[in-house]
N, C-alpha and C positions, 0 to 999 in steps of 0.2 A: 491435598490441603483443602479443608472445608471453608466455605465462605465466611462463616462466623469467626474463623481464626485469622482472617486477613487483616493486614494493617489498615487503620482507619483511612489513610490516604487512598488506598486502592479501592475501598468501598465507595468513597466520595466520587472518585473519578469514574468508576464503573457506571454509576447512576447518571452523572452529568453527561458523560460522553455518549451514553445510549440515547438520550433525548436528542442531542445535536446530530447524531448519526442518522436517526430516523428521518429528521427533517431534511438533512443533506441528501439522502437517497430518494426523496420524493422528486427531486429535480435533476440531480447529477447525471443519471443514466440517459437523459434525453438531451443533454447539452450538445453531444456530438451531432445529433440530427439538426438541432437549432443552428449551430455554427456552419454546418455543411450547407444548409439552405441559405443562410445569410451571406456567406462569403464564397461559396462554391467548394467542391471537394479539395482542390489543390491548395487554395489559400487557407482554408480551415486547417488542413493538415500541417502546413508550414507554421501557422500561428500557434498551434498546439505544441509543436516541436520547440519553438522559441520559448514559450512559457515554461515548459518543463526543463529546458536547459538552465533557465534562471533558478528553478527549484533545486537543481543539482547543487548550485553554488550555495543557496540558502541552507540546504541540508548539511553541507560540510561546515559552514559557519555555525549552525545550530549545535552540531556535535561538540565543537571546540568550546563554545560559550556555555554549553550545558555542564561541561567539566570544570569550567572556570568560575562561573557566576551562580551555578545552582540550577537544579531541575525546575523548581517552582517558578522562578523569575521568567525563564524561557517559556514555560507552558502558559503562563498568564499573558505574556506578550504575543504568543502565537494565537491564542484564543481571541485576543483583541483584533489581530490581523484578519482572522477568518470572519469576524463580525463585520469589519469594514468592507472586506471583499464581497461578501454576500449582499451588503447594502448597495454597493456599486452595481452588482449584477441585477438587482431588483430595479434600481434607478434606470439602468440602461434599457431594460425591458419596458418600463413605464414610458420612457421618452422616445422609444423606437430607435435607440442608438446601439446597434450590435457591438461597435468598437468599445463603448463604455462597459457593456456587459462582459466582453472578453477581458478587459482590464481588471474587472472585479473577480472574474474566474482565476486569472493569473495570480492576483494577490492572495486569494483564498488558498489556491494550490500551493503557493510558496509557504504560506503560514502552516499548512498541514505538514509540509516537509520540515519545517522548523520544530513543530510540536513532537514529532515521532521519536527522535533520539532521546529527548528528555523523558518522555513517557516510558520508553523501554528501559532506560537506565534506572529510573525510579523503581521499576519492578525488580530489577537485578539487585538494587540496594537493599530492599526490605524483605525479599523472599529467599529462603534457603535454596541452594542449588538443586536439591532433589525435588523441589516443588515448583520450580520455575516453569517447566513445560506445561504443567496443568494450569497455572495461573495465566500464562500467555494464551492457553487454549480457551479459557473462560472469556478473556477480553475479546478474542477472535470470534467466539460464539456470539457475544453481545453484538458485535458489528454485523454479524450475519443474520441475527434476528432483525436488526434494522434494515438489512438488505431484503428481507422478506416483506416487511411492512411498507417500507418506503416506496419501492417501485410499483407495488399494487395501488397505493394511494396516488402515486404520480401518474400512472397510466390513465387514471380516471380524472385527475384534477389538473395536471400540469398544463394541458392545452388551454384550459379556461382560466387557470390561476397562475400563470407563469411568472407573474410579478410578486404575488402574495407569498408564494412558497420560499423564494430566496429571502424575502423580507423577514419571514418567520425564522429562517436560519440565522439572519443577522442578529435578531433579538435573542435567540437561544444561545448563540456563542458569546454575546455580550454578558448574559447572565452567568454563563459558565466561567468567564474570565473573572467576574466579581466573586463568585463562589470560591474559585481556586485561590484568589488573592486573600480572602478572609480566612479560609478554613484549612488550606493545604499546608502541610509541614514539610520543611526542607529535609531531604534525605541524603544529600551528597556527602560521601565520606570525608572526614575532616583530617585526612592524612597529608594535606598540602596540595600544591599545584600538580596537574597532570604531568606524567613523564614527558620530558622533552620541552616543558614550558618554563617560563621565567619564574623566579622565586616570589615576586611580588604579586599581590592579588590584582591590582590595577596596573595594566601596562602603561608605560610612559606615552606611547603613541600607537596609532593604528598600525604602523609599520612593524612595531615589536609584536603586537598581537598577531598579525599575519605571519610573521616569521616564526613565532612560537607554534602556530597552527600547522605550518608546513613541516616543522620538525616533528611534531606529533604524528602527522600522517605519513611522514617518511618512514617512521618506525613500523607503522602498520603496513606500508607498502613493501617492506622486506619480508613479510609473512606470506610465503608462496601458497600455502594452503588457503589462507583467507582470500588472496587475490583470485585464485581459481574459483572459490565459492562465489565471489562477486560476479565474475565473468559468466559462469553458468547461470546465475540468477538473472543477469541482464538478458541473456538469450531466452531463458524460460519466460521472463516477464512479457516478451513479445507475444506469447500465446494467451496467457490468462488476462492480460489487459485488453484484449480484443473483445471481451465480454461487454465492455462499456464504450468501445470505439468502433470497430469494424462491424460487429454483430448487429447493432441497431440499424446502421445504414444498409447492411446486407438484407435484413429482414424487411425493411421498408420497400426495397426494390424487388427482391425475389419472392417475397410472401406478402403482397399487398392485401390479400384476402385469403385466410386459411381456415378451413372447416375444423372444428374441434376433433372430429373423427370422420372417417369415410362415410359420406352420405348425410352428415349432420347438416341441419338447417342453420345452426349457429356458426357464424364465421367471425374470425378475429382480424382486425386490421394489423398492419405490421407493428405499430407501436404497442398495441395490446399484447400481441404475441411476445414481443420483447419483454414487456413488463412481467408477464407470467413466467418466462424462462429465467429472468433474473431473480424473481421471487423463489422459484424452485431451487436455484443454486443457493440462495441464502438460507432457505429452509433446510436443505440437506446438510449444509455445513453447520448450521446452528444445532441441528439434532445430533449430529454424529462427530463433531470436532473432539469433544472430550473423550468419547469412547475410542475413536481411531487414534488419538494421541496416546492414550494409555496402551493400546495394542501396539502402536509403533514403537513405544519406549522399550518394549521387550524384544524388538528386532534390531538388526544392525542398521545404523544410519545409512550405510552404503546402499542397501537395497531399497530403503524407504525413499531416498532422494531420487535414485534412478527410476524406481517404479512410478513416482509422481510425474517425472518428465515424460515417460513413455505414455502415460494416460493422457497428458496434454497433447502429445503428438497425434495420438489416435483420434482424439476429439476434433482437432483442427482438420485432419484429413477427411473426417466424416461430415463436417459442417457443410462442405461445398456440394454434397450429394443432394439430388432432388427428393427430399423426404417431406412427409406431412408433419402435422403437429406432434403426433406420437413419436415419430422418429427424432424430432428436435428435442423432445423431453428426454429420450433415452441418451442422446449425445450429451446433454447438459448433466445428466446423472454421472456419466463417465468423467466429464470435465470436473465435476465437483469432487469426485473421489481423488483425482489428481491433486486438487487444491487441498483436500484434507491431509494428504500425505506430505504436503510441503508447508504446512502452517506452523503448529507448535514445535515440531522437531527441529526446524531450521532456526527458530529463535533460541531454542535450548543450545543448539550447536554453537551459535555466536557467543552466548553467555559463558560457555566453557572455554572458548578461545580467548576471551577478553580479560586482561588484567583489571583488577578492581579500580585502579586510578585512571584507567583509560576506557571505561565502559561506555561513556557517552560518545567518544570518538569511534569506538568500534561499532556501536549500534548505528551511528550516523553513517559510517563507511559501508556497513552492511545494507543500509537503506538505499545505497547507490544502485542496488539491484532494481529498485522500483523507480527512483528518480531518473536515472539514465534510461531505464526501460520506458518510463512515461515520455521521455524526450524523443525516443525513437519510434515508439509504437504508433503514434498518429500517422506516420508515413504509410501505414497500410491503407489508409483511406484514399489518398491519391494513387497509390500503387494499384488498387483494385480498379480504378478508372483507366489505367494504362494497360494492364495485362489481364484484367477480369478477376472475378471472385474465386473461381476454382484454382487458378495458378497462385493467387495470393495465399489462400488457405494452405495449399501444398507447401509453399515456401515457409510458412509459419510452422508446419509440422516438422520440416527438416531442421529448423532452429531448435525445436524442443529435443529432437534426437541428438543434435550436437551438444546440448546441455547435459544429456544423460552420459555421453562419452566423457565430458569434462569432469562430471561428478566422479566417474570411475577413476580418472587420473588423480583427482584431488584426494580421494581416500587412500589410494596407493601411496601418495606422498605423506599423508597424515599418519599412516601406520609406520613409516620409516623415519620421519623427521622427529626431532626433539621438540621441546617447548617453543612457542612462538618467540621471535626476537623481542617483542614488547614485554612479554611475561618474563623472559630472561633478564631484561634490563631492570624491570621492577624488583625482581628477586635480588639482583645484585645491589640495587640501591638500599634495599631493606637490610642487607648484610653490612 
């Protein structure tokens, strides 16, 4: 599906989200180092876990209210939350209060979790099934172009401009919220309330809203294929999320000064090495997401999902080896190929499983792969202090292999089971 044929909503979001993502990635990759220095490895890891547990709850609430009150309203609210969170992050840095900075990070993180289900559901609302994988791939490519530009700028600017960059993010997200409020069109299907929810648009009390949400997710919870998909995704997220958590801490300690090549007089500090590796990952994903997604669409999902998990496992096992800069570049290339195999195809898989009237909740539930993953992944930082980096990377590799096994079981079930319980319920209501 060519860009000129896209819905106006998607074009608007693609441009606005690209700008905010570039600014976000100038400082986000370096926050793990900042919090580890400010609080120590153990406390930083615990605080990051707690913030992401809150994001899990926000993600589920976001999926429910996305299907009840609309995609636009939730996206505007989430953008406002990001703006406030980045503002607090900047204020904490200016005042020398790491606790305030962390509160801002937690608010921004929760707002991102709120935004994602509405964002993904809107794509499914306006894009035909056959084109969804390619549209998801373009949005993913946009994010990864930001991942190229942001860390490169951040590695040069963040140490000296640690307050200005989050402040710029606050302004950009505030402008995005205003733009979405004025220009975005609501796309939620007008077929009535989501399956399992009450018939009225406004629940009489928060208790009824919570009960309706639980009923909706109970239906999703009976989908065995989808539950295995989430479980495998949570395990796999422990590997790819270390690119922004464990890896910067590891590089700062293990590679405090790294020659660009053997015998080179040019040496990189740990933060600079990390910035270049993250930029490499973003560049590879940006260049090849669409091509790999098209190639993967002609293959069986079974082997694409399993192949991505195996690539992540191999990359984790290799990171702990004493390699120079060239070796690290090669490992990140392997890591990036695994990421390419797990991007667009998995979003397409969720869109095929989800009934129309429960898309927001399905996408929210699928995002648990990342929200639960982010809640657990920071434990790798204190774990590395207890058992060392080689054993920590080895444990992460085993988790990725376990995810590959679960994907195999999931597809075996998918080939033998009928439609998901949620889809069967919706079809029965339609009759």
